[in-house]
N, C-alpha and C positions, 0 to 999 in steps of 0.2 A: 508268269508274265511280269508281274510287278517287281520280281527280283531282277529281271533284265533292265527294266527301267531304272531301278535303284542303282545298278551297276554303271549304266550309261550316264546318269546324272552325276554320280560319284566321280567317274572318270573325267567329266567335263570340268567339275569343280576342282579336281586335282590338277588338271591342265592349266586352269586360270591361275591357281596359286603358284604353279611352277613358272608361268610366264611373268607374273608380278615379281617374284623373288629373282629370277634371272635378269629382269630389266633393272631392278635396283642394284644388284651386284655389278652389272655392266656400267651403270652410270657411276658407281663408286670407283671402279677401276679407271675409267676415263678421267674422272676428277682428280685422282691421285696421280696419273700420268701427266696431266696438265701442271699440277703443282710441282712436279719434279722438274719440268722444263722452266716455268715461271711461277714463282710463288704468289699466292693471293696476299694482298696488302689490306690491312685494316684501315684504309684511308677513306675519307670523304670530304665533301666540300663543307667548310666551316662558315657558318653564317657570320656577318658582321666583319669580315676580313676583306681586304681589297683583292680584286681579281680583274683579269682582262678576259672578256667574253668575245668570241669570234662566232658570228652567226653564219647560217647556211647561205644567205643571200649576199654575203660579202661585207655586211656591216660589222663594225667593231665597236665594243664599248670598252674603253680603256680606263683602268683604275677606277672601277665602281665597286660598291659594297653590295654584296648579296644579302638581302634582309630575309628572305625565306620564300615560301610558296603560298599561294592563295588556296582557299578551300574549294575544291572542285564543285561542291554542292552550291556554293554561293555565286557561281559563275554565270547564272542566268541574268541577262540584261535585254533591253530592247534591241540591241545590236546583234543578239544571237547568243548561243551557248559558247562561253570562252573556256570553260573547264579549268584544268590546273594551269596556273601561270606562275613563272618565276619573277619575283619582285626584286628589282635592283634600284639602288639609290645613286643617282647621277651626281657629278660634280656641282651641277647647278642647284642641287637640293631637291629636284624633282624626282619622283618615283617613275620607273619604267616597268611595264609588265610585258614579259616575253614568253612565248611557248617554249617549254623545255626541249621539245623535239626539234626546234629550229637552232638550238645551240650546238655548234660542232666542236668547240674546244673551250675549256675554261683553264686559264693559266693563273697561277698565283702572282700577284704583283709584288 
């Protein structure tokens, strides 16, 4: 009886390994097919350069410097949990904090 259970458990473990390997191979094939159509670029937003930010609510921050992001752990305040915020420097010298999820487009100036 214990041999039957060992065979069943072995078959289940073998099936799990097969599913994991098949999933990884499938994801690799999809990624390679995407790269053939449009290659991945090693580009990112560079801090301390001038950018135009277009927000989801229609506001625009033109020709601002992106300074970086805040630490999400320090976002606790009496007004609530702010979490991760994008810090930008306006032309007036003031800093503005915006949620990264509300930025729809960032254009280099």
